[in-house]
PQR file of N, CA, C, O and H, with PARSE charges and radii, in Angstrom:
ATOM      1  N   MET A   1    -118.799 -59.927 100.352 -0.4000 1.5000
ATOM      2  CA  MET A   1    -118.299 -60.616 101.465 -0.0000 2.0000
ATOM      3  C   MET A   1    -119.358 -61.235 102.279  0.5500 1.7000
ATOM      4  O   MET A   1    -119.012 -62.023 103.158 -0.5500 1.4000
ATOM      5  N   THR A   2    -120.591 -60.980 102.098 -0.4000 1.5000
ATOM      6  CA  THR A   2    -121.779 -61.439 102.827 -0.0000 2.0000
ATOM      7  C   THR A   2    -121.919 -62.877 102.336  0.5500 1.7000
ATOM      8  O   THR A   2    -121.868 -63.186 101.146 -0.5500 1.4000
ATOM      9  H   THR A   2    -120.872 -60.339 101.384  0.4000 1.0000
ATOM     10  N   PRO A   3    -122.108 -63.768 103.385 -0.5600 1.5000
ATOM     11  CA  PRO A   3    -122.435 -65.205 103.046  0.2800 2.0000
ATOM     12  C   PRO A   3    -123.671 -65.310 102.254  0.5500 1.7000
ATOM     13  O   PRO A   3    -124.666 -64.665 102.582 -0.5500 1.4000
ATOM     14  N   LYS A   4    -123.664 -66.137 101.161 -0.4000 1.5000
ATOM     15  CA  LYS A   4    -124.811 -66.195 100.359 -0.0000 2.0000
ATOM     16  C   LYS A   4    -125.414 -67.641 100.291  0.5500 1.7000
ATOM     17  O   LYS A   4    -126.419 -67.906  99.631 -0.5500 1.4000
ATOM     18  H   LYS A   4    -122.856 -66.662 100.894  0.4000 1.0000
ATOM     19  N   ALA A   5    -124.748 -68.501 100.993 -0.4000 1.5000
ATOM     20  CA  ALA A   5    -125.266 -70.035 100.876 -0.0000 2.0000
ATOM     21  C   ALA A   5    -126.706 -70.169 101.351  0.5500 1.7000
ATOM     22  O   ALA A   5    -127.385 -71.044 100.814 -0.5500 1.4000
ATOM     23  H   ALA A   5    -123.932 -68.286 101.529  0.4000 1.0000
ATOM     24  N   GLU A   6    -127.223 -69.444 102.246 -0.4000 1.5000
ATOM     25  CA  GLU A   6    -128.495 -69.458 102.771 -0.0000 2.0000
ATOM     26  C   GLU A   6    -129.595 -68.388 102.238  0.5500 1.7000
ATOM     27  O   GLU A   6    -130.774 -68.388 102.594 -0.5500 1.4000
ATOM     28  H   GLU A   6    -126.671 -68.733 102.682  0.4000 1.0000
ATOM     29  N   GLU A   7    -129.077 -67.584 101.430 -0.4000 1.5000
ATOM     30  CA  GLU A   7    -129.860 -66.497 100.809 -0.0000 2.0000
ATOM     31  C   GLU A   7    -130.862 -67.159  99.944  0.5500 1.7000
ATOM     32  O   GLU A   7    -130.513 -68.077  99.202 -0.5500 1.4000
ATOM     33  H   GLU A   7    -128.120 -67.584 101.141  0.4000 1.0000
ATOM     34  N   ILE A   8    -132.128 -66.734  99.998 -0.4000 1.5000
ATOM     35  CA  ILE A   8    -133.185 -67.285  99.176 -0.0000 2.0000
ATOM     36  C   ILE A   8    -133.307 -66.390  97.960  0.5500 1.7000
ATOM     37  O   ILE A   8    -133.975 -65.356  97.943 -0.5500 1.4000
ATOM     38  H   ILE A   8    -132.411 -65.988 100.601  0.4000 1.0000
ATOM     39  N   THR A   9    -132.556 -66.907  96.869 -0.4000 1.5000
ATOM     40  CA  THR A   9    -132.657 -66.294  95.587 -0.0000 2.0000
ATOM     41  C   THR A   9    -132.350 -67.361  94.603  0.5500 1.7000
ATOM     42  O   THR A   9    -131.831 -68.433  94.915 -0.5500 1.4000
ATOM     43  H   THR A   9    -132.014 -67.747  96.883  0.4000 1.0000
ATOM     44  N   GLU A  10    -132.716 -66.997  93.316 -0.4000 1.5000
ATOM     45  CA  GLU A  10    -132.602 -67.994  92.199 -0.0000 2.0000
ATOM     46  C   GLU A  10    -131.331 -67.229  91.410  0.5500 1.7000
ATOM     47  O   GLU A  10    -131.533 -66.186  90.789 -0.5500 1.4000
ATOM     48  H   GLU A  10    -133.137 -66.126  93.062  0.4000 1.0000
ATOM     49  N   MET A  11    -130.057 -67.825  91.490 -0.4000 1.5000
ATOM     50  CA  MET A  11    -129.045 -67.250  90.746 -0.0000 2.0000
ATOM     51  C   MET A  11    -128.418 -68.173  89.745  0.5500 1.7000
ATOM     52  O   MET A  11    -127.401 -67.777  89.176 -0.5500 1.4000
ATOM     53  H   MET A  11    -129.894 -68.673  91.994  0.4000 1.0000
ATOM     54  N   VAL A  12    -128.915 -69.387  89.454 -0.4000 1.5000
ATOM     55  CA  VAL A  12    -128.300 -70.098  88.473 -0.0000 2.0000
ATOM     56  C   VAL A  12    -128.191 -69.405  87.091  0.5500 1.7000
ATOM     57  O   VAL A  12    -127.195 -69.560  86.384 -0.5500 1.4000
ATOM     58  H   VAL A  12    -129.741 -69.709  89.916  0.4000 1.0000
ATOM     59  N   GLY A  13    -129.207 -68.664  86.743 -0.4000 1.5000
ATOM     60  CA  GLY A  13    -129.183 -67.835  85.408 -0.0000 2.0000
ATOM     61  C   GLY A  13    -128.150 -66.706  85.529  0.5500 1.7000
ATOM     62  O   GLY A  13    -127.650 -66.297  84.481 -0.5500 1.4000
ATOM     63  H   GLY A  13    -130.016 -68.538  87.318  0.4000 1.0000
ATOM     64  N   TRP A  14    -127.817 -66.216  86.575 -0.4000 1.5000
ATOM     65  CA  TRP A  14    -126.938 -65.219  86.939 -0.0000 2.0000
ATOM     66  C   TRP A  14    -125.337 -65.633  86.812  0.5500 1.7000
ATOM     67  O   TRP A  14    -124.508 -64.926  86.239 -0.5500 1.4000
ATOM     68  H   TRP A  14    -128.223 -66.548  87.426  0.4000 1.0000
ATOM     69  N   ASP A  15    -125.087 -66.725  87.359 -0.4000 1.5000
ATOM     70  CA  ASP A  15    -123.849 -67.259  87.580 -0.0000 2.0000
ATOM     71  C   ASP A  15    -123.883 -68.794  87.763  0.5500 1.7000
ATOM     72  O   ASP A  15    -123.693 -69.301  88.868 -0.5500 1.4000
ATOM     73  H   ASP A  15    -125.760 -67.300  87.825  0.4000 1.0000
ATOM     74  N   PRO A  16    -124.119 -69.488  86.701 -0.5600 1.5000
ATOM     75  CA  PRO A  16    -124.275 -70.967  86.712  0.2800 2.0000
ATOM     76  C   PRO A  16    -123.075 -71.692  87.380  0.5500 1.7000
ATOM     77  O   PRO A  16    -123.282 -72.745  87.983 -0.5500 1.4000
ATOM     78  N   VAL A  17    -121.872 -71.185  87.296 -0.4000 1.5000
ATOM     79  CA  VAL A  17    -120.712 -71.789  87.834 -0.0000 2.0000
ATOM     80  C   VAL A  17    -120.690 -71.809  89.465  0.5500 1.7000
ATOM     81  O   VAL A  17    -120.554 -72.819  90.157 -0.5500 1.4000
ATOM     82  H   VAL A  17    -121.704 -70.330  86.806  0.4000 1.0000
ATOM     83  N   ARG A  18    -120.849 -70.529  89.906 -0.4000 1.5000
ATOM     84  CA  ARG A  18    -120.714 -70.546  91.389 -0.0000 2.0000
ATOM     85  C   ARG A  18    -122.071 -70.846  91.988  0.5500 1.7000
ATOM     86  O   ARG A  18    -122.071 -71.192  93.170 -0.5500 1.4000
ATOM     87  H   ARG A  18    -120.960 -69.709  89.345  0.4000 1.0000
ATOM     88  N   TYR A  19    -123.214 -70.768  91.360 -0.4000 1.5000
ATOM     89  CA  TYR A  19    -124.487 -70.954  92.066 -0.0000 2.0000
ATOM     90  C   TYR A  19    -125.347 -71.905  91.440  0.5500 1.7000
ATOM     91  O   TYR A  19    -126.542 -71.636  91.315 -0.5500 1.4000
ATOM     92  H   TYR A  19    -123.215 -70.487  90.400  0.4000 1.0000
ATOM     93  N   SER A  20    -124.842 -73.073  90.999 -0.4000 1.5000
ATOM     94  CA  SER A  20    -125.532 -74.056  90.104 -0.0000 2.0000
ATOM     95  C   SER A  20    -126.591 -74.734  91.037  0.5500 1.7000
ATOM     96  O   SER A  20    -127.504 -75.367  90.507 -0.5500 1.4000
ATOM     97  H   SER A  20    -123.871 -73.292  91.101  0.4000 1.0000
ATOM     98  N   ASN A  21    -126.520 -74.643  92.302 -0.4000 1.5000
ATOM     99  CA  ASN A  21    -127.567 -75.218  93.254 -0.0000 2.0000
ATOM    100  C   ASN A  21    -128.763 -74.210  93.377  0.5500 1.7000
ATOM    101  O   ASN A  21    -129.877 -74.638  93.678 -0.5500 1.4000
ATOM    102  H   ASN A  21    -125.778 -74.129  92.732  0.4000 1.0000
ATOM    103  N   LYS A  22    -128.562 -72.979  93.166 -0.4000 1.5000
ATOM    104  CA  LYS A  22    -129.648 -72.050  93.437 -0.0000 2.0000
ATOM    105  C   LYS A  22    -130.468 -71.870  92.145  0.5500 1.7000
ATOM    106  O   LYS A  22    -130.430 -70.865  91.435 -0.5500 1.4000
ATOM    107  H   LYS A  22    -127.656 -72.631  92.922  0.4000 1.0000
ATOM    108  N   ASP A  23    -131.216 -72.976  91.929 -0.4000 1.5000
ATOM    109  CA  ASP A  23    -132.146 -72.912  90.793 -0.0000 2.0000
ATOM    110  C   ASP A  23    -133.640 -72.586  91.386  0.5500 1.7000
ATOM    111  O   ASP A  23    -133.873 -72.237  92.543 -0.5500 1.4000
ATOM    112  H   ASP A  23    -131.246 -73.792  92.506  0.4000 1.0000
ATOM    113  N   LYS A  24    -134.615 -72.778  90.325 -0.4000 1.5000
ATOM    114  CA  LYS A  24    -135.920 -72.453  90.646 -0.0000 2.0000
ATOM    115  C   LYS A  24    -136.471 -73.329  91.749  0.5500 1.7000
ATOM    116  O   LYS A  24    -137.199 -72.842  92.615 -0.5500 1.4000
ATOM    117  H   LYS A  24    -134.426 -73.062  89.384  0.4000 1.0000
ATOM    118  N   LYS A  25    -136.137 -74.636  91.740 -0.4000 1.5000
ATOM    119  CA  LYS A  25    -136.538 -75.511  92.813 -0.0000 2.0000
ATOM    120  C   LYS A  25    -135.935 -75.098  94.251  0.5500 1.7000
ATOM    121  O   LYS A  25    -136.656 -75.175  95.246 -0.5500 1.4000
ATOM    122  H   LYS A  25    -135.546 -75.031  91.037  0.4000 1.0000
ATOM    123  N   PHE A  26    -134.808 -74.727  94.326 -0.4000 1.5000
ATOM    124  CA  PHE A  26    -134.156 -74.298  95.594 -0.0000 2.0000
ATOM    125  C   PHE A  26    -134.893 -73.069  96.035  0.5500 1.7000
ATOM    126  O   PHE A  26    -135.229 -73.014  97.218 -0.5500 1.4000
ATOM    127  H   PHE A  26    -134.222 -74.665  93.518  0.4000 1.0000
ATOM    128  N   PHE A  27    -135.187 -72.072  95.227 -0.4000 1.5000
ATOM    129  CA  PHE A  27    -135.945 -70.905  95.557 -0.0000 2.0000
ATOM    130  C   PHE A  27    -137.289 -71.199  96.064  0.5500 1.7000
ATOM    131  O   PHE A  27    -137.688 -70.699  97.116 -0.5500 1.4000
ATOM    132  H   PHE A  27    -134.914 -72.117  94.266  0.4000 1.0000
ATOM    133  N   GLU A  28    -138.039 -72.033  95.314 -0.4000 1.5000
ATOM    134  CA  GLU A  28    -139.383 -72.416  95.715 -0.0000 2.0000
ATOM    135  C   GLU A  28    -139.541 -73.210  97.028  0.5500 1.7000
ATOM    136  O   GLU A  28    -140.503 -73.102  97.789 -0.5500 1.4000
ATOM    137  H   GLU A  28    -137.715 -72.439  94.459  0.4000 1.0000
ATOM    138  N   ASP A  29    -138.451 -74.042  97.204 -0.4000 1.5000
ATOM    139  CA  ASP A  29    -138.363 -74.942  98.444 -0.0000 2.0000
ATOM    140  C   ASP A  29    -138.116 -73.973  99.695  0.5500 1.7000
ATOM    141  O   ASP A  29    -138.752 -73.989 100.749 -0.5500 1.4000
ATOM    142  H   ASP A  29    -137.670 -74.129  96.586  0.4000 1.0000
ATOM    143  N   MET A  30    -137.082 -73.147  99.363 -0.4000 1.5000
ATOM    144  CA  MET A  30    -136.681 -72.383 100.523 -0.0000 2.0000
ATOM    145  C   MET A  30    -137.763 -71.301 100.866  0.5500 1.7000
ATOM    146  O   MET A  30    -138.044 -71.144 102.054 -0.5500 1.4000
ATOM    147  H   MET A  30    -136.565 -73.134  98.507  0.4000 1.0000
ATOM    148  N   ILE A  31    -138.347 -70.598  99.976 -0.4000 1.5000
ATOM    149  CA  ILE A  31    -139.520 -69.547 100.143 -0.0000 2.0000
ATOM    150  C   ILE A  31    -140.704 -70.210 100.883  0.5500 1.7000
ATOM    151  O   ILE A  31    -141.375 -69.607 101.721 -0.5500 1.4000
ATOM    152  H   ILE A  31    -138.118 -70.726  99.011  0.4000 1.0000
ATOM    153  N   THR A  32    -140.920 -71.529 100.507 -0.4000 1.5000
ATOM    154  CA  THR A  32    -141.948 -72.180 101.173 -0.0000 2.0000
ATOM    155  C   THR A  32    -141.699 -72.477 102.594  0.5500 1.7000
ATOM    156  O   THR A  32    -142.571 -72.327 103.450 -0.5500 1.4000
ATOM    157  H   THR A  32    -140.375 -72.019  99.826  0.4000 1.0000
ATOM    158  N   LYS A  33    -140.502 -72.903 102.847 -0.4000 1.5000
ATOM    159  CA  LYS A  33    -139.927 -73.105 104.319 -0.0000 2.0000
ATOM    160  C   LYS A  33    -140.119 -71.842 104.953  0.5500 1.7000
ATOM    161  O   LYS A  33    -140.742 -71.840 106.015 -0.5500 1.4000
ATOM    162  H   LYS A  33    -139.794 -73.025 102.151  0.4000 1.0000
ATOM    163  N   ALA A  34    -139.689 -70.759 104.482 -0.4000 1.5000
ATOM    164  CA  ALA A  34    -139.727 -69.372 105.147 -0.0000 2.0000
ATOM    165  C   ALA A  34    -141.112 -69.086 105.547  0.5500 1.7000
ATOM    166  O   ALA A  34    -141.374 -68.707 106.688 -0.5500 1.4000
ATOM    167  H   ALA A  34    -139.184 -70.761 103.620  0.4000 1.0000
ATOM    168  N   PHE A  35    -142.012 -69.258 104.634 -0.4000 1.5000
ATOM    169  CA  PHE A  35    -143.519 -68.908 104.878 -0.0000 2.0000
ATOM    170  C   PHE A  35    -144.048 -69.845 105.877  0.5500 1.7000
ATOM    171  O   PHE A  35    -144.939 -69.491 106.650 -0.5500 1.4000
ATOM    172  H   PHE A  35    -141.799 -69.567 103.707  0.4000 1.0000
ATOM    173  N   GLN A  36    -143.526 -71.061 105.897 -0.4000 1.5000
ATOM    174  CA  GLN A  36    -144.079 -72.000 106.992 -0.0000 2.0000
ATOM    175  C   GLN A  36    -143.652 -71.533 108.239  0.5500 1.7000
ATOM    176  O   GLN A  36    -144.503 -71.443 109.125 -0.5500 1.4000
ATOM    177  H   GLN A  36    -142.803 -71.349 105.269  0.4000 1.0000
ATOM    178  N   GLU A  37    -142.422 -71.198 108.491 -0.4000 1.5000
ATOM    179  CA  GLU A  37    -141.711 -70.600 109.694 -0.0000 2.0000
ATOM    180  C   GLU A  37    -142.739 -69.321 110.100  0.5500 1.7000
ATOM    181  O   GLU A  37    -143.235 -69.272 111.225 -0.5500 1.4000
ATOM    182  H   GLU A  37    -141.731 -71.271 107.772  0.4000 1.0000
ATOM    183  N   ILE A  38    -142.967 -68.456 109.241 -0.4000 1.5000
ATOM    184  CA  ILE A  38    -143.692 -67.183 109.500 -0.0000 2.0000
ATOM    185  C   ILE A  38    -144.995 -67.641 110.015  0.5500 1.7000
ATOM    186  O   ILE A  38    -145.378 -67.069 111.035 -0.5500 1.4000
ATOM    187  H   ILE A  38    -142.563 -68.495 108.327  0.4000 1.0000
ATOM    188  N   TYR A  39    -145.761 -68.564 109.516 -0.4000 1.5000
ATOM    189  CA  TYR A  39    -147.003 -68.974 109.751 -0.0000 2.0000
ATOM    190  C   TYR A  39    -147.134 -69.549 111.254  0.5500 1.7000
ATOM    191  O   TYR A  39    -148.132 -69.423 111.964 -0.5500 1.4000
ATOM    192  H   TYR A  39    -145.450 -69.029 108.687  0.4000 1.0000
ATOM    193  N   LYS A  40    -146.003 -70.168 111.581 -0.4000 1.5000
ATOM    194  CA  LYS A  40    -145.952 -70.692 112.973 -0.0000 2.0000
ATOM    195  C   LYS A  40    -146.132 -69.707 114.035  0.5500 1.7000
ATOM    196  O   LYS A  40    -146.586 -70.054 115.126 -0.5500 1.4000
ATOM    197  H   LYS A  40    -145.193 -70.271 111.004  0.4000 1.0000
ATOM    198  N   LEU A  41    -145.802 -68.486 113.782 -0.4000 1.5000
ATOM    199  CA  LEU A  41    -145.825 -67.387 114.770 -0.0000 2.0000
ATOM    200  C   LEU A  41    -147.207 -66.979 114.816  0.5500 1.7000
ATOM    201  O   LEU A  41    -147.556 -66.064 115.562 -0.5500 1.4000
ATOM    202  H   LEU A  41    -145.434 -68.204 112.896  0.4000 1.0000
TER
END
């Protein structure tokens, strides 16, 4: 029941039907963005 849309995970290998957008590129882009936000602090 937890929202997964913004969760930083690679899930296309686990469930390509529901999570086709959560591929390697998604993970790398989002984790980069997260670290950039941390660096700002």
